[in-house]
Structure formats: C-alpha cells, structure tokens
DODODO-53423 format. One record per residue: residue in three letters; y, x, z of N, C-alpha, C in turn. Coordinates in steps of 0.2 Angstrom, whole numbers, padded with zeros to 4 digits, always signed. Each point is the difference from the previous one (the first is absolute). Example, Ala and Ser with C-alpha at 12.3 -4.5 7.8 and 13.67 -1.06 7.14 Angstrom:
2
ALA-0028+0066+0039+0006-0004+0000+0006+0004+0000;SER+0005-0002-0004+0006+0004+0001+0005-0004+0003;
//
This chain:
293
MET+0333+0799+0474+0001-0001+0008+0001-0007+0002;GLN+0004-0004-0004+0001-0007+0002-0007-0004+0000;ARG-0004+0002-0004-0007-0003+0000-0004+0002+0006;ASP+0001+0006+0002-0004+0002+0006+0003-0003+0006;PHE+0007-0002+0000+0003-0003+0006-0003-0007+0000;PHE+0000-0004-0005-0003-0007+0000-0007+0000+0002;GLU-0004+0005-0003-0007+0000+0002-0001+0001+0008;TRP+0004+0005+0002+0000+0001+0008+0002-0006+0004;PHE+0006-0003-0003+0003-0006+0004-0005-0006+0000;PHE-0004-0002-0005-0004-0005+0000-0007+0001+0003;GLN-0001+0007+0001-0007+0002+0003+0001-0001+0008;ARG+0006-0001+0002+0001+0000+0008-0002-0007+0002;ASP-0001+0000+0006-0003-0007+0003+0006-0005+0000;GLY-0001-0006+0002+0004-0006+0000+0006+0001+0004;GLU-0001+0004+0006+0006+0001+0005+0005+0004-0004;THR-0002+0005-0003+0005+0005-0003+0004-0004-0006;ILE-0003-0004-0004+0003-0003-0005+0005-0005+0003;PHE-0002-0004+0005+0004-0005+0003+0007+0004+0003;PHE-0001+0005+0004+0006+0004+0002+0004+0003-0005;GLY-0003+0002-0006+0004+0002-0006+0004-0005-0003;CYS-0003-0006+0000+0004-0006-0003+0006-0001+0005;LEU-0001+0000+0006+0005-0002+0005+0006+0005-0001;VAL-0002+0007-0001+0005+0005-0001+0004-0001-0006;ILE-0003-0002-0006+0003-0002-0006+0005-0006+0001;ILE-0002-0005+0003+0004-0006+0001+0006+0001+0004;ALA-0001+0004+0006+0005+0002+0004+0005+0004-0003;THR-0002+0005-0005+0005+0004-0003+0004-0004-0005;VAL-0003-0005-0003+0004-0004-0005+0005-0004+0004;ILE-0002-0003+0006+0004-0004+0004+0006+0004+0002;LEU-0001+0006+0002+0005+0004+0003+0005+0002-0006;PHE-0003+0001-0006+0004+0002-0006+0005-0006-0001;VAL-0003-0006-0001+0004-0006-0001+0005-0001+0005;THR-0001+0001+0006+0004-0001+0006+0006+0005-0001;ILE-0001+0006-0001+0005+0005-0001+0005-0002-0006;VAL-0003-0002-0005+0004-0001-0006+0004-0006+0002;ARG-0002-0005+0003+0004-0006+0001+0005+0002+0005;PHE-0002+0004+0005+0005+0002+0005+0006+0004-0004;PHE-0001+0004-0004+0005+0004-0004+0004-0005-0005;VAL-0003-0005-0003+0003-0005-0004+0005-0004+0004;GLY-0003-0002+0006+0005-0004+0005+0006+0004+0002;ILE-0001+0007+0001+0006+0004+0002+0005+0000-0006;LEU-0003+0001-0006+0005+0001-0006+0003-0007-0001;GLN-0003-0006+0001+0003-0006-0001+0005-0001+0005;PHE-0001+0002+0006+0005-0001+0006+0006+0004-0002;LEU-0001+0007-0002+0006+0004-0002+0004-0003-0006;TYR-0004-0003-0005+0004-0003-0005+0004-0006+0002;ARG-0003-0004+0004+0003-0006+0002+0006+0002+0004;ARG+0000+0005+0004+0005+0002+0004+0006+0003-0004;HIS-0002+0004-0005+0005+0002-0005+0003-0006-0004;ALA-0004-0004-0002+0003-0006-0004+0004-0004+0004;SER-0001-0001+0007+0004-0004+0004+0007+0003+0001;LYS+0000+0006+0000+0007+0004+0001+0004-0002-0007;ILE-0003+0001-0005+0003-0002-0007+0002-0007+0000;TYR-0004-0005+0002+0002-0007+0000+0006-0001+0004;LYS+0000+0003+0006+0006-0001+0004+0007+0003-0003;LYS-0001+0006-0003+0006+0002-0004+0002-0005-0006;VAL-0005-0002-0003+0002-0005-0006+0003-0006+0003;ALA-0003-0003+0005+0002-0006+0003+0008+0000+0003;ARG+0002+0006+0002+0007+0001+0002+0005+0000-0006;ILE-0002+0002-0006+0005+0001-0005-0002-0005-0006;SER-0005-0004+0001-0002-0004-0006+0004-0007+0001;GLU+0004-0001-0005+0004-0006+0000-0005-0006-0002;ASN-0005+0001-0004-0005-0005-0002-0003-0002+0007;TYR-0002+0004+0004-0004-0001+0006+0005-0005+0005;CYS+0006+0002+0000+0005-0004+0004+0001-0007-0003;HIS+0000+0000-0006+0001-0007-0003-0007-0004+0001;LEU-0005+0003-0001-0007-0003+0001+0000-0003+0007;ARG+0002+0004+0005+0000-0003+0007+0004-0006+0001;GLU+0006+0000-0004+0005-0006+0000-0004-0006-0003;ILE-0003+0001-0005-0004-0005-0004-0005-0003+0005;ASN-0004+0005+0003-0006-0003+0004+0003-0004+0006;SER+0006+0002+0003+0002-0004+0005+0003-0007-0002;LYS+0002+0000-0007+0003-0006-0003-0006-0006-0001;TYR-0006+0003-0002-0005-0005-0001-0005-0001+0006;ASN-0002-0006+0001-0005-0001+0006-0006-0002-0004;ILE-0005+0004-0001-0006-0002-0004-0006+0000+0005;THR-0003-0006+0000-0005-0001+0005-0007+0003-0004;SER-0004+0003+0004-0007+0002-0002-0004-0006+0000;LEU-0004+0000-0006-0005-0006+0000-0007+0002+0000;SER-0001+0006+0002-0007+0003+0000-0005-0004+0003;ASN+0002-0004+0005-0005-0004+0004-0001-0007-0002;TYR+0003-0002-0006+0000-0007-0002-0006-0001-0004;LYS-0006+0000+0003-0006-0001-0004-0004-0006+0002;TYR-0003-0004-0005-0003-0006+0002-0007+0001-0003;ASN-0005-0003+0004-0007+0000-0002-0002-0008+0000;ILE+0000-0003-0005-0001-0007-0001-0007-0002-0002;MET-0003-0004+0004-0007-0002-0001+0000-0008-0002;ALA-0002-0001-0006+0000-0007-0003-0006-0003-0001;PRO-0004-0003+0005-0006-0003-0002+0001-0007-0004;VAL-0004-0002-0005+0000-0006-0003-0006-0004+0001;ARG+0000-0006-0001-0006-0005+0001-0005-0001-0005;SER+0002+0002-0006-0005-0001-0006+0000+0005-0005;LEU-0005+0001-0003+0000+0005-0006+0005-0001-0005;GLN+0001-0006-0002+0005-0002-0005+0007+0001+0002;LYS+0001-0001+0006+0007+0002+0003+0001+0007+0000;TYR-0006+0004+0002+0001+0007+0000+0002+0003-0007;ARG-0003-0003-0005+0001+0003-0007+0007-0002-0002;LYS+0003-0005+0003+0007-0002-0002+0005+0003+0004;THR-0002+0003+0006+0005+0002+0004+0001+0008-0001;PHE+0007+0002-0001+0002+0007-0001+0004+0002+0005;GLY+0001+0007+0001+0004+0003+0005+0007-0003+0000;GLU+0003-0001-0006+0007-0002+0000+0001-0007+0003;ASP-0005-0004-0001+0000-0007+0003+0000+0001+0008;VAL-0004+0004+0002+0000+0001+0008+0006+0003+0002;ILE+0003+0005-0003+0006+0003+0002+0006-0006-0001;GLY+0000-0004-0005+0005-0005-0001+0000-0005+0006;TYR-0007-0002+0002+0000-0004+0006+0002+0003+0006;TYR-0001+0006+0001+0002+0004+0006+0008+0000+0000;VAL+0003+0002-0006+0007+0000+0000+0003-0007+0001;GLU-0003-0005-0003+0003-0007+0001+0000-0002+0007;GLN-0006+0001+0004+0000-0002+0007+0002+0006+0005;ASN+0002+0005-0003+0003+0006+0004-0006+0002+0006;ILE-0006+0000-0002-0005+0002+0004+0000+0007+0002;GLY+0000+0001+0007+0001+0007+0002+0006+0003-0001;GLY+0005-0004-0002+0007+0003-0002+0000+0004-0006;LEU-0005-0001-0005+0000+0004-0006+0006-0002-0004;ARG+0003-0006-0001+0006-0001-0004+0006+0003+0003;ASP+0001+0000+0007+0005+0004+0003+0000+0007-0002;ASP-0006+0003+0001-0001+0007-0002+0002+0002-0007;ILE-0003-0004-0005+0002+0001-0007+0007+0000-0001;ALA+0004-0005+0003+0007-0001-0001+0003+0007+0003;LEU-0002+0002+0006+0003+0006+0003-0001+0006-0005;ALA-0006+0000-0003-0002+0006-0004+0004+0000-0006;ILE+0002-0006-0003+0004+0000-0006+0007+0002+0002;LYS+0003-0002+0005+0006+0002+0003+0001+0007+0001;THR-0006+0003+0003+0000+0007+0001+0000+0004-0006;MET-0004-0002-0005-0001+0004-0006+0006+0000-0004;ARG+0004-0006+0000+0006+0000-0003+0005+0005+0003;CYS+0000+0000+0006+0005+0005+0004-0002+0007-0002;TYR-0007+0001+0000-0002+0007-0002+0001+0002-0007;HIS+0000-0004-0005+0002+0001-0006+0007+0002-0001;GLU+0005-0003+0004+0007+0002+0000+0001+0006+0003;TYR-0004+0002+0006+0000+0006+0003-0002+0006-0005;ILE-0005-0001-0003-0003+0005-0005+0005+0002-0006;GLN+0004-0006-0002+0005+0001-0005+0006+0005+0002;GLU+0002-0001+0007+0005+0004+0003-0003+0007+0000;VAL-0006+0001+0003-0003+0007+0001+0000+0003-0007;ASN-0002-0003-0005+0000+0003-0007+0007+0002-0003;LEU+0005-0002+0003+0007+0002-0002+0002+0006+0003;LEU-0004+0003+0004+0002+0007+0003+0000+0005-0005;ASP+0005+0004+0001+0001+0006-0005-0001+0006+0003;PHE-0005+0004-0002-0002+0006+0003+0004+0006-0003;GLU+0006+0001+0002+0005+0005-0002+0003+0003+0006;THR+0000+0006+0001+0003+0003+0006+0005+0006-0002;ALA+0005+0001+0004+0005+0006-0002-0004+0007+0002;LYS+0001+0005-0004-0003+0006+0000+0002+0004+0006;ASP+0007-0001+0002+0002+0004+0006-0004-0002+0007;LEU-0002-0006+0000-0003-0002+0006-0007+0003+0000;LEU-0003+0001-0006-0007+0003+0000+0000+0007+0002;LYS+0005+0003-0002+0001+0007+0001+0001+0001+0008;GLN+0003-0004+0003+0001+0001+0007-0006-0001+0004;LYS-0005-0005-0002-0006-0001+0003-0006+0005-0003;LYS+0002+0004-0005-0005+0005-0003-0006-0004-0003;LEU+0002-0005-0004-0005-0004-0004+0002+0000-0007;SER-0005+0001-0004+0001-0001-0007+0000-0007-0002;ARG+0004-0001-0006+0001-0007-0002-0007-0003-0002;ARG-0005+0003-0003-0006-0003-0001-0004-0001+0006;LYS+0000+0004+0005-0003-0001+0006+0003-0006+0004;PHE+0007+0000+0000+0003-0005+0004-0002-0007-0003;ARG+0000-0001-0007-0001-0006-0003-0007-0002+0001;ARG-0005+0005+0000-0007-0002+0001-0001-0003+0008;TYR+0003+0003+0004-0001-0002+0007+0004-0006+0001;GLU+0006-0001-0003+0004-0006+0001-0004-0006-0003;ARG-0003+0000-0006-0004-0005-0002-0005-0002+0004;LYS-0004+0005+0003-0005-0001+0005+0002-0004+0006;LEU+0006+0002+0002+0003-0003+0006+0002-0007-0001;VAL+0003-0001-0005+0002-0007-0002-0006-0004-0001;LYS-0005+0002-0003-0006-0004-0001-0004-0001+0006;ARG+0000+0005+0005-0003-0001+0006+0004-0005+0005;LYS+0006-0001-0001+0004-0004+0004+0002-0007-0003;THR-0002-0001-0006+0000-0006-0004-0005-0005+0003;ILE+0003-0006+0001-0005-0005+0003-0005-0002-0005;LYS-0006+0000+0002-0006-0001-0004-0001-0007-0002;ASP-0003-0001-0005-0001-0007-0003-0004-0004+0006;PRO+0002-0005+0003-0004-0004+0005-0006-0003-0003;SER-0006+0001+0003-0006-0003-0003+0001-0008+0001;SER-0001-0003-0005+0002-0007+0000-0006-0004+0003;VAL+0001-0007+0000-0006-0005+0002-0006+0001-0005;ILE-0006+0000+0003-0006+0001-0003-0005-0006+0002;ALA-0002-0004-0004-0005-0005+0002-0007+0001-0003;LYS-0005+0001+0004-0007+0000-0002-0003-0007+0001;ILE-0003-0002-0006-0003-0007+0001-0008+0001-0002;GLU-0003-0004+0004-0008-0001-0001-0001-0008-0001;ILE-0002-0002-0006-0002-0007-0001-0008+0000+0000;TYR-0003-0004+0004-0007+0000+0000-0003-0007+0001;TYR-0006-0001-0002-0004-0006+0001-0007+0001+0002;SER-0002-0003+0005-0007+0001+0002-0004-0007-0001;SER-0005+0000-0003-0004-0006-0001-0002-0003+0006;PRO-0002-0006+0001-0002-0004+0006-0005+0004+0004;ARG-0005+0002-0003-0005+0004+0004+0001+0007+0000;GLY+0005+0003-0002+0002+0007+0000-0004+0004-0004;LYS-0003-0002-0005-0004+0004-0005+0004+0004-0005;ASN+0005-0004-0002+0005+0003-0005+0007+0001+0003;VAL+0003+0006-0001+0007+0001+0002+0004+0003-0005;TYR+0005-0003-0002+0004+0002-0006+0007+0003+0003;ARG+0002+0005-0002+0006+0003+0002+0004+0003-0005;LYS+0007-0001+0000+0005+0004-0004+0006+0002+0004;THR+0002+0006-0002+0005+0003+0004+0006+0002-0004;GLY+0006+0001+0003+0006+0002-0004+0005+0003+0005;GLU+0004+0004-0003+0005+0003+0004+0007-0001-0004;TYR+0005-0002+0004+0006-0002-0003+0006+0005+0003;ASP+0003+0003-0004+0006+0005+0003+0006-0004+0000;TYR+0006+0004+0001+0006-0003+0000+0002-0004-0006;GLY-0001+0003-0006+0002-0003-0006-0003-0007-0001;ASP-0007+0000+0001-0004-0007+0000+0003-0005+0004;LEU+0001+0002+0007+0002-0005+0005+0007-0002-0001;ALA+0004+0004-0003+0007-0002-0001+0000-0005-0006;TYR-0004+0001-0005+0000-0004-0006-0003-0007+0003;ILE-0005+0000+0004-0002-0007+0002+0005-0003+0005;TYR+0003+0004+0004+0006-0003+0004+0005-0003-0004;LYS+0003+0004-0005+0005-0003-0004-0002-0006-0004;ARG-0006+0000-0002-0003-0006-0004+0000-0006+0005;TRP-0002+0001+0006+0000-0006+0005+0008-0002+0002;LEU+0004+0005+0000+0007-0001+0002+0003-0004-0006;LYS-0001+0001-0006+0002-0003-0006-0002-0008+0000;LYS-0007-0001+0002-0003-0006+0001+0004-0004+0005;GLN+0002+0003+0006+0003-0003+0005+0007-0002-0002;ASN+0003+0004-0004+0007-0002-0002+0000-0006-0005;TYR-0005+0000-0004-0001-0006-0004-0001-0006+0004;LYS-0004+0000+0006-0001-0005+0004+0006-0003+0003;ILE+0004+0005+0003+0007-0002+0003+0004-0003-0005;SER+0000+0003-0006+0005-0002-0006-0002-0008-0002;ALA-0007-0001+0000-0003-0006-0002+0002-0005+0005;ARG-0001+0001+0006+0002-0004+0006+0007-0002+0000;TYR+0005+0005-0002+0007-0001+0000+0002-0005-0006;GLU-0003+0002-0006+0001-0004-0006-0002-0008+0001;ARG-0006-0001+0003-0002-0006+0001+0004-0004+0005;SER+0003+0003+0005+0005-0003+0005+0006-0002-0003;LEU+0002+0002-0006+0006-0002-0004-0001-0006-0003;MET-0006-0003-0001-0001-0006-0004+0002-0006+0005;SER+0006-0002-0001+0002-0006+0004-0001-0006-0004;ASP+0001-0006+0004-0001-0007-0003+0005-0001-0006;SER+0006+0003+0001+0005-0001-0005-0001+0003-0006;LEU-0003+0007+0001-0002+0004-0006-0006-0003-0004;ARG-0004-0003+0004-0006-0003-0003+0002-0006-0004;TYR+0004-0004+0002+0003-0006-0003+0003+0002-0007;ASP+0004+0005+0001+0004+0002-0006-0005+0002-0006;VAL-0005+0004+0002-0005+0002-0005-0004-0006-0003;LEU-0002-0005+0004-0003-0006-0002+0005-0004-0005;ARG+0006+0000+0002+0004-0004-0004+0002+0004-0007;ARG+0000+0006+0000+0001+0004-0006-0005-0001-0005;ASP-0007+0000+0003-0006-0001-0004-0001-0007-0001;ASN+0004-0005+0001-0001-0007-0001-0006-0003+0004;PHE-0001+0003+0005-0006-0002+0005-0007+0000-0004;GLN-0001+0005-0005-0006+0000-0004-0003+0007+0001;CYS-0006+0001-0001-0004+0006+0000+0002+0004-0006;CYS+0002+0006+0001+0003+0005-0006-0006+0002-0004;ILE-0007-0001+0002-0005+0002-0004-0004-0006-0004;CYS-0001-0005+0004-0004-0006-0003+0005-0006-0001;GLY+0006+0000+0003+0004-0006-0001-0001-0005+0004;ALA-0005+0000+0005-0001-0006+0004+0006-0001+0005;ALA+0001-0006+0001+0006-0002+0004-0003-0004+0007;LYS+0005-0001+0004-0002-0003+0007-0003-0007-0002;LYS+0003-0004-0005-0002-0006-0001-0008-0001-0003;ASP-0002+0006-0002-0007+0001-0002-0005+0001+0006;GLY+0003+0000+0006-0004+0000+0006-0002+0007+0002;VAL+0004+0005-0002-0002+0007+0001+0005+0003+0006;LYS-0002+0005+0003+0005+0003+0005+0003+0006-0003;LEU+0007+0000+0001+0004+0005-0003+0001+0006+0005;HIS-0001+0006-0003+0002+0006+0004+0005+0004-0003;VAL+0004+0004+0004+0005+0005-0003-0003+0007+0001;ASP-0001+0003-0006-0004+0006-0001+0004+0006-0002;HIS-0001+0006+0003+0003+0006-0002-0003+0002-0007;ILE+0004+0001-0005-0003+0002-0006-0003+0007+0000;VAL+0004+0005+0003-0002+0007+0002-0002-0001+0008;PRO-0006+0000+0001-0002-0001+0007+0003+0005+0005;VAL+0002-0003+0006+0003+0004+0005-0004+0006+0002;SER-0007+0000+0000-0004+0005+0001+0000+0006-0005;LYS+0003-0002-0005+0002+0006-0005+0007+0001-0002;GLY+0004-0002+0006+0007+0002-0001+0005-0005-0002;GLY-0003-0006-0001+0004-0006-0003+0005-0002+0006;LYS+0006-0003-0003+0005-0002+0005+0001-0007+0000;THR+0002-0003+0005+0001-0007+0001+0007-0002-0003;THR+0001+0000-0007+0006-0002-0003-0002-0005-0005;MET+0005-0004-0003-0001-0005-0004-0003+0002-0007;ASN+0002+0006-0002-0003+0002-0007-0008+0003+0001;ASN-0002+0000+0007-0007+0002+0001-0004-0006+0003;LEU+0003-0006+0000-0004-0005+0002-0001-0006-0005;GLN-0006-0003+0001-0002-0005-0005-0004-0006+0003;THR+0000-0006-0003-0003-0005+0003-0007+0000-0003;LEU-0006-0001+0004-0006+0000-0002-0004-0006+0004;CYS-0005-0003-0004-0004-0005+0004-0005+0004+0004;GLU-0003-0003+0005-0004+0003+0005-0006+0004-0004;ARG-0003-0003-0005-0006+0003-0004+0002+0006-0003;CYS+0006+0000-0004+0002+0006-0004+0002+0005+0005;ASN+0003-0002+0006+0002+0005+0005-0006+0004+0003;VAL-0005-0004+0001-0006+0003+0003-0003+0005-0005;GLY+0000-0002-0007-0003+0003-0005+0004+0007-0001;LYS+0006-0001+0000+0005+0006-0001-0001+0005+0005;SER+0000-0002+0007-0001+0004+0005+0006+0006+0000;ASN-0002+0006+0001+0005+0005+0000+0000+0004-0006;LYS-0002-0003-0006+0000+0003-0006+0007+0000-0003;LEU+0002+0005-0005+0006+0000-0003+0000-0005-0006;
//
C-alpha cells in the first residue's frame, strides 16, 4: 500500500507535489512551535517554583546573610572592557624579526600609552582584592539547624542544594582582566611582501611585564639615590685608603692617569655607596670593568 501511495504521489503534476511539500513543512513548523511553547511553559513554572524556594532559603540562610556582608565589604571593579588592540608597524624586515610582543607591551607600559600601565596597575590591585574576597567566601560553612528547615517545609538535602546555588549566584564573579591583542607587521617599500605576527596577552602576561618594568624602575631610583651619596669627602677617603693607586693595574696619578672611584658591586645590580663597596680605579680599568661584578 505504501508503494502504491508513492507511485500515486509522484505521478501527480508539479502543483500537487508543491502543495504537498508545503503541507509537510507547515506541519513540522507547527509541531516544533507547539513543543517549544510547552517547553517554555514548563520552564516558566519551574523558575517560578524555584524562585519561591530561593526566597525561603535566603530568609533563613546564615551563609547568604554573611555573603551579603562580604559583598558590601569589598569594592571590586569589573575589568571586562579593558581591552587593547595594538598595531605595531616596523621599518625593516630585520627589525620585524627582532621585535616581539613583549617588547611592544614593555614600551607601551613604560610610556603609559593609552593608559595601559595605569589599567594594569588597577587590574593587579583589583585581583588582589578579589583573591582576598574569595578566601573569605570559601570559609562559609553550609550547616543549618533542623528545626528551621521543618518550619519552612524543606528537606536538609534540598535546602543545601538551593543554598549552594544561591551563594554561587550571588558571589561576585572573577572580573575579566586586561587583555592586549598585538599585531606586528612589516610591509616592503613597494608593498609586494607583507609580514605579520599576532599575539594575545592576558592578565597574567601583562602583570608579569608590568612587575618586571616596576622592578627596573626601582633599580633606577635606587641607583640614582646611591650615586647621589658619593660626596667629595667620601671620594677623597676612598682614594687615600687605596694610596691614590688603581686597585687593578696599580697605576697612580703621577703616571698621568685619571683616577675614578668605582662601585665594586654596581649600583645597577644593588650595590651600595659604602666604603667597603668602593674602590679606586684608573679611567681605563673603570671603562673596561663597566657594570660587571
């Protein structure tokens, strides 16, 4: 019988087949619409029922009250919009090969281009605050007296499940941190060859670059301060202690050399301006030593 139906159906003219297909498509669409309608109703009823339970749990949950106190205690700024798209053109192919994303980020941080350095500093401060917040949230103890549950007609298991969901829903989410997307490119003079390399740096990468820059700045400040401690009196004391002779080659002022007072451990590497870290060197030895240990 099925075979007879198909033979009859395909023997009809094109108009009959067209309207038959329309009926089938309309039936499928109607069926899907009805199913989605009933699913929507079921979801609405479930959400309404769950909302009543959440309200009951919120009224008797000590953890929820404690969480609200913690939330009001911490002011955590959302960083979801802190995104940078950095385009870095270079002038030569050789420089393109030597330039990396960290170099570009480091330059942007040092110059604070577009406020990137300030945003990273804010992100570091915010994430520290967020870690402290999460530590306090993790100390919540999910235990409740049984008599309270009986009054609200809630089982212990059901109460715990909804309480955990409620606390998770009301816990401040991890703020999306600063993200920098970089594109380094070089175009040949006539534009025939174009080279591109891209990279994406998240909060961890940017924080590492920022802290490295901050450490370098602290070294510069420290070196400047230590050099400012080199007074004429201290310089004379060092020269007299070393008998006005170079501590490396033994050359003296009578030999026509210029004497310098050098830091044994360079200030750029944490050396201090103290007598035990100072020595007399001639100009040639001092230039040769540079900032070596």
